[in-house]
C-alpha positions as CSV (number, residue, x, y, z in Angstrom):
1,X,-0.2,0.2,-0.4
2,X,1.3,3.0,-1.2
3,X,2.2,6.0,2.0
4,X,-0.6,8.2,0.8
5,X,-3.0,5.3,0.8
6,X,-2.2,4.0,4.0
7,X,-2.5,7.8,5.5
8,X,-5.7,8.2,4.3
9,X,-7.1,4.9,5.7
10,X,-5.6,4.7,8.7
11,X,-3.1,7.5,9.8
12,X,-0.8,6.8,12.4
13,X,-0.9,9.6,15.6
14,X,1.6,11.9,14.0
15,X,-0.2,12.5,11.2
16,X,-3.8,13.0,12.7
17,X,-1.9,15.2,15.1
18,X,-0.6,17.1,12.2
19,X,-3.8,17.3,10.4
20,X,-5.6,18.8,13.6
21,X,-3.2,21.5,14.5
22,X,-3.0,22.8,10.7
23,X,-6.5,22.9,10.7
24,X,-6.9,24.7,14.4
25,X,-4.4,26.8,12.9
26,X,-6.1,27.6,9.9
27,X,-9.6,27.9,11.9
28,X,-7.7,30.7,14.6
29,X,-6.0,32.5,11.8
30,X,-9.6,33.1,10.0
31,X,-11.5,33.6,13.1
32,X,-8.4,36.4,14.4
33,X,-8.2,37.9,10.6
34,X,-9.4,41.6,10.5
35,X,-8.0,42.9,13.6
36,X,-5.3,44.7,12.2
37,X,-2.7,43.2,14.3
38,X,0.6,42.8,13.6
39,X,0.9,39.5,11.8
40,X,2.3,36.3,13.7
41,X,2.1,32.5,13.5
42,X,1.3,29.4,15.1
43,X,4.6,29.4,16.7
44,X,4.2,33.0,18.1
45,X,0.4,32.2,19.2
46,X,1.7,29.0,21.3
47,X,4.2,31.3,23.2
48,X,1.4,33.9,23.9
49,X,-0.9,30.6,25.5
50,X,2.1,30.1,27.9
51,X,2.4,33.5,29.1
52,X,0.5,34.7,32.6
53,X,-0.6,38.0,32.5
54,X,1.7,39.2,35.4
55,X,4.6,37.6,33.4
56,X,6.5,34.2,33.0
57,X,9.9,33.1,32.8
58,X,11.5,31.8,29.9
59,X,12.2,28.3,31.3
60,X,8.2,27.9,32.6
61,X,6.9,28.8,28.9
62,X,9.7,26.3,27.4
63,X,8.4,23.5,29.9
64,X,4.9,24.1,29.2
65,X,5.1,24.7,25.4
66,X,7.5,21.8,24.8
67,X,9.6,23.8,23.3
68,X,13.6,24.2,23.6
69,X,14.3,27.0,25.7
70,X,16.9,28.6,22.8
71,X,13.6,28.4,20.5
72,X,11.6,30.3,22.9
73,X,14.3,32.9,23.2
74,X,13.8,33.2,19.3
75,X,10.4,33.3,19.2
76,X,9.9,36.0,22.1
77,X,12.4,38.4,20.6
78,X,10.3,37.9,17.2
79,X,7.4,39.1,19.8
80,X,9.1,41.6,21.6
81,X,10.0,43.1,17.8
82,X,6.4,43.1,17.3
83,X,5.3,44.8,20.4
84,X,3.4,41.7,22.1
85,X,5.7,41.2,24.9
86,X,8.7,43.2,27.0
87,X,11.3,41.6,29.3
88,X,11.6,43.2,32.7
89,X,13.6,42.0,35.8
90,X,11.9,39.2,38.0
91,X,11.2,40.9,41.3
92,X,11.7,37.4,43.2
93,X,14.9,37.0,41.6
94,X,16.8,40.3,39.9
95,X,18.8,37.6,38.0
96,X,15.8,36.4,36.3
97,X,13.9,37.8,32.9
98,X,9.9,38.0,33.2
99,X,8.4,37.8,29.4
100,X,5.6,39.9,30.2
101,X,2.7,41.0,28.1
102,X,2.0,44.5,26.5
103,X,-1.4,45.5,26.3
104,X,-1.7,44.7,22.5
105,X,0.1,41.4,23.6
106,X,-2.9,40.7,26.3
107,X,-5.3,41.5,23.5
108,X,-3.9,39.1,21.2
109,X,-4.4,36.2,24.2
110,X,-8.0,37.5,24.8
111,X,-8.7,37.1,21.2
112,X,-7.2,33.8,20.8
113,X,-8.6,32.6,24.0
114,X,-11.8,33.8,22.7
115,X,-11.8,32.1,19.2
116,X,-10.5,28.5,20.4
117,X,-13.5,28.9,23.1
118,X,-15.6,29.1,20.2
119,X,-13.8,26.5,18.1
120,X,-14.1,24.1,21.1
121,X,-17.9,24.8,21.7
122,X,-18.3,24.0,17.4
123,X,-16.2,20.6,18.0
124,X,-18.1,19.7,21.3
125,X,-21.6,20.8,19.6
126,X,-20.5,18.4,16.7
127,X,-19.2,15.3,18.6
128,X,-21.7,15.8,21.7
129,X,-20.2,17.5,25.0
130,X,-19.6,14.3,26.6
131,X,-17.6,12.9,23.6
132,X,-15.4,15.9,23.1
133,X,-14.4,15.6,27.4
134,X,-13.4,12.0,26.8
135,X,-11.3,12.9,23.8
136,X,-9.8,15.7,25.3
137,X,-8.9,13.4,28.6
138,X,-7.1,10.6,26.5
139,X,-5.6,13.2,24.4
140,X,-3.9,15.0,27.4
141,X,-3.3,11.2,28.7
142,X,-1.3,10.8,25.4
143,X,0.5,14.3,25.4
144,X,1.6,13.5,29.2
145,X,2.7,10.0,28.5
146,X,4.8,11.3,25.2
147,X,6.6,14.1,26.9
148,X,7.4,12.0,30.1
149,X,8.6,8.7,27.9
150,X,12.2,8.3,26.6
151,X,12.0,5.8,23.6
152,X,14.7,3.7,23.5
153,X,13.7,1.5,20.9
154,X,15.2,1.9,17.5
155,X,12.6,2.1,14.9
156,X,12.4,-0.6,12.1
157,X,12.2,-0.5,8.6
158,X,9.0,1.3,7.3
159,X,6.2,-1.5,7.0
160,X,5.4,-1.5,3.3
């Protein structure tokens, strides 16, 4: 069976996750269009989603988002250049920096939260509330498991 046929007939977790992520990002981009904001991409929105109103440390954003700290640093640099965040000293530890959302950042976070809630309501209405709650619970379990597991086996040859 060809890979493309296999992906249609029985997509693996990676393919399903990619399809959900791509569709979700398209829906968010559509929902957020027309606000006159400086454009940001899905990777930037993922970082903004991890920032508390009172600020967050880059290491905490990295842990929550699953990104490497260096990647988070680059994305924070870009968000800072776009005016969505600023860095300031952490009052609890002057050696550390907090990533603080600006007013534009808070507005972007709020609009994204609202759009995401609307998307989730639509999915829940389509699947049924209980099925959607079960899906999210299971999906969270898979994400948690994958974030803590060290895979030691070497992948074998691709099935044909």
